[in-house]
C-alpha positions, 0 to 999 in steps of 0.5 A, spaced: 209 542 169 208 547 175 213 552 176 216 555 183 220 561 185 225 559 191 222 560 197 215 561 195 209 556 194 205 557 188 198 554 189 197 553 181 200 552 175 204 558 171 201 559 164 205 559 158 205 566 155 201 564 149 196 561 153 196 567 158 195 572 151 189 567 148 186 568 155 186 575 155 191 576 161 196 581 160 203 580 162 203 585 167 196 583 170 199 576 171 205 578 174 201 583 179 197 576 180 203 573 182 206 578 187 199 578 190 199 571 191 206 571 194 204 577 199 198 573 201 202 567 202 208 571 206 202 574 210 199 567 212 206 565 214 208 571 219 201 572 222 203 568 228 210 571 228 207 578 228 202 576 234 208 573 238 211 580 237 205 585 237 207 588 244 213 586 247 214 592 251 221 593 255 218 594 262 218 591 268 212 586 269 212 586 276 211 594 277 204 593 274 202 587 279 205 589 285 202 592 292 203 599 293 210 601 297 210 604 304 210 612 304 217 614 303 221 621 301 228 623 300 232 624 306 232 631 308 235 633 315 239 629 320 237 622 322 240 619 328 239 611 329 242 605 331 243 602 324 243 605 317 241 600 312 244 602 305 240 599 299 232 597 300 232 591 296 230 584 299 236 583 303 236 591 306 229 590 307 229 583 311 235 586 315 231 592 317 225 588 319 229 583 323 232 589 327 225 593 327 222 587 330 227 587 336 226 594 337 232 597 334 231 604 331 233 603 323 233 607 317 233 605 310 236 609 304 236 607 297 239 611 291 233 609 287 226 606 290 224 600 294 226 594 290 228 598 284 234 593 283 235 586 282 229 584 287 224 588 283 227 585 277 228 577 279 224 571 276 221 570 283 223 563 284 224 560 290 230 555 289 232 552 296 238 548 295 245 550 293 249 548 287 254 544 291 253 538 296 253 539 303 259 536 304 262 541 299 259 546 303 263 543 309 269 543 306 269 550 303 266 554 309 269 549 315 265 544 319 261 550 324 259 554 318 258 549 313 253 545 318 249 551 320 248 553 313 246 546 311 241 546 317 239 553 314 238 551 307 234 545 309 229 550 312 230 556 307 224 556 303 219 554 309 222 560 313 221 564 307 213 562 306 213 563 314 215 570 314 210 572 308 205 569 313 207 572 319 208 579 317 202 579 312 206 580 306 201 580 300 206 577 294 202 572 291 206 566 294 205 559 292 209 553 295 208 548 290 215 545 288 221 546 284 223 542 278 230 542 277 231 539 270 237 536 266 239 539 259 244 533 258 246 526 260 252 529 264 248 534 267 243 529 269 249 525 273 251 531 276 244 533 278 242 526 281 248 526 285 246 533 288 239 530 289 242 524 293 246 528 297 241 533 299 236 528 300 241 524 305 241 531 309 234 531 310 231 535 303 225 533 300 227 531 293 224 526 288 228 524 282 224 524 275 225 520 269 222 520 262 215 521 262 214 523 269 219 529 267 214 531 262 208 530 266 211 534 272 213 540 268 209 540 261 216 540 257 218 535 252 225 538 253 228 534 259 229 526 260 231 527 268 229 532 273 229 533 281 223 535 284 224 539 290 217 539 294 219 546 298 220 550 292 215 556 290 215 563 287 213 570 289 212 576 286 218 579 288 217 586 288 211 585 292 215 581 297 220 587 297 215 592 298 211 587 303 218 587 308 219 594 307 211 596 309 212 591 315 219 594 317 216 601 317 210 599 321 215 597 327 218 603 326 223 603 321 224 609 317 225 609 309 228 614 304 228 613 297 232 617 291 237 618 296 244 616 294 249 617 299 255 621 297 260 619 303 260 614 309 265 616 314 267 615 322 266 621 326 265 621 334 265 614 335 259 613 330 258 612 322 256 618 318 253 618 312 251 624 308 247 625 302 245 631 298 240 634 303 241 630 309 245 625 313 244 619 318 248 618 324 248 610 326 252 606 331 252 600 325 251 600 317 249 595 313 251 595 306 245 591 302 246 594 295 248 587 291 248 587 284 247 594 283 253 596 288 257 602 286 263 605 290 259 606 297 265 602 300 272 601 297 273 594 293 266 592 294 263 592 287 269 588 285 268 582 289 263 579 284 261 579 277 254 583 275 251 578 270 245 579 267 238 575 267 233 577 261 226 575 262 219 575 258 212 575 261 207 572 256 200 573 255 195 569 260 195 562 258 188 558 257 186 554 263 187 548 258 194 550 257 196 551 265 193 544 266 199 541 261 204 546 262 207 547 269 201 543 272 199 546 279 204 552 278 210 548 280 217 552 277 222 550 273 229 551 271 235 547 268 242 546 268 244 550 262 250 555 263 245 560 260 239 557 264 232 557 262 227 558 268 220 559 268 214 560 273 207 563 272 204 570 275 198 570 278 194 572 272 197 565 268 202 569 264 208 565 263 215 568 266 220 565 262 228 567 263 235 566 261 242 569 261 243 576 258 248 581 256 246 587 258 241 592 261 237 592 255 234 585 253 236 585 245 243 586 246 247 581 242 241 577 240 238 576 247 231 577 246 232 572 240 235 567 245 229 568 249 224 566 244 228 560 242 229 558 249 221 558 250 220 554 244 225 549 246 222 548 253 215 549 251 214 548 243 207 548 244 208 556 246 212 557 240 208 563 238 205 565 244 205 573 244 209 576 249 207 582 253 213 585 256 221 584 257 226 586 261 233 585 264 236 585 271 243 584 274 245 578 278 251 578 283 255 572 281 261 570 286 267 565 283 264 560 288 257 561 287 256 563 294 254 569 298 259 573 301 258 576 308 263 582 310 265 586 316 270 591 313 270 595 319 268 595 326 260 596 326 260 595 318 257 589 315 255 587 308 252 581 305 251 580 297 253 575 291 247 571 291 248 568 285 241 566 282 239 564 289 236 571 291 229 569 293 230 564 298 237 566 300 236 574 301 232 572 307 237 568 310 242 573 309 237 579 312 236 574 318 244 573 319 245 580 318 240 583 323 242 577 328 249 579 328 248 586 330 243 584 335 249 580 338 249 573 335 256 570 335 260 570 328 261 563 329 254 561 329 252 565 323 250 561 317 256 565 313 263 566 315 265 573 315 270 574 309 275 580 307 273 584 301 278 581 296 277 584 289 277 579 283 283 579 279 282 583 272 275 585 274 275 591 270 277 587 264 272 581 266 266 587 266 267 589 259 267 582 257 260 580 261 256 582 254 259 576 251 258 571 257 251 569 255 252 568 247 258 564 250 254 560 255 249 558 250 254 556 245 257 551 250 250 549 252 248 547 245 255 543 244 252 539 250 246 537 247 249 536 240 254 531 244 248 528 247 245 526 240 238 524 240 238 523 248 232 528 250 228 525 244 229 518 247 226 519 254 228 514 259 231 509 255 237 513 254 238 516 261 244 514 265 243 506 267 241 506 275 245 502 280 240 497 284 241 502 290 239 508 286 232 511 286 226 509 281 222 515 277 218 519 282 221 516 288 223 520 294 230 520 295 230 521 303 
């Protein structure tokens, strides 16, 4: 008979006391041997887990692979320009680039550094369509802005990669497509309708079912997805710095570590003061997005500052890279606490989900990331993690960006709600176009008043609970589905004769 302690496998029978004594083994020696054996078993069990956790430093991965920023210093003294841009992220730097390219004099100031905020912490995925159908955009924005935004959206990804080539931005840009995966049956139905609507408007989108999803993504976790040919990914901090370098080459001035302490109207112009300097400008652009402070009354209360937490793994082998996200496609899914991933230039998998605070581990955030990685790519369950970090996302109630003009000569663009890589460039072009004379009716976004959200202070305090709550909702969705994901194409929603076939381009 083999005795066994709960939870510890024993590889040989435990000798009765009398037999141990006849063999010359003391009780102490026997107990010591059992403890040693249990320890060895435990160590073998945890070796792979220890490998997975051996580094996991809390630091922003992009800072170690980004191109060098342009030279800039703190603002000291007085500067007089056509346009002052407050915020040196993607929106601010792309706005400055468009203005400088047109011959305007521009100064960009940031309280920290170029790309310090959301732009340098992003997952870097270019996901080129909204979560709303074209018809919903028209209903929400009106016919003129709606139709303009639809056209702009259809070219947004191509325009981004065109900008990267035009301004010679070295940001590891890859335009290999985006897999948008459904985590549950209801999500699959909604996603199919969304894909058909955008395909009818002109987007290059294909539906994938069952084995086709796994072949395209390397993940067994999904049974339905859309493949967007225009999608891709970039090194987001390099993209931000690249825009900044291109803007300075065209004459823009950049200042870091320069928080503005006041912004006021004086002698027909705007004057912004910092601790040791001031900028006088005809126009001001507020491009502070998720890290907005009180630079303008009420602006920070127009969105919810949700959080995304991300890890960078050790580099995958060539064999793993051929199986997982083959061809360097990106992937994100339909969960509320969205899982998303892509490769960096070194073959590391960048994997993210919703978080609770600027610290990754808050309320079990890192554990959720590890579980999510195992769910989406079980073949990488024990892969070591090199770095982990967090970044804020400005999420508006309608999941659409806001363009404000709170006073004559002052514009603000923010609230990209998880679509920042493609849409910050769209907003930057819109802001610069408006300042260069484009009529407001011809912009892709309508100008809307600043409207603070009800109970904003309370909701901000509750934000740390959002990610755990969304995760519970996602689990409920999959539980309701039962074994749908495991059954693959056999359990996907039945198709009408007019529906597309697996892998069929919808347009």
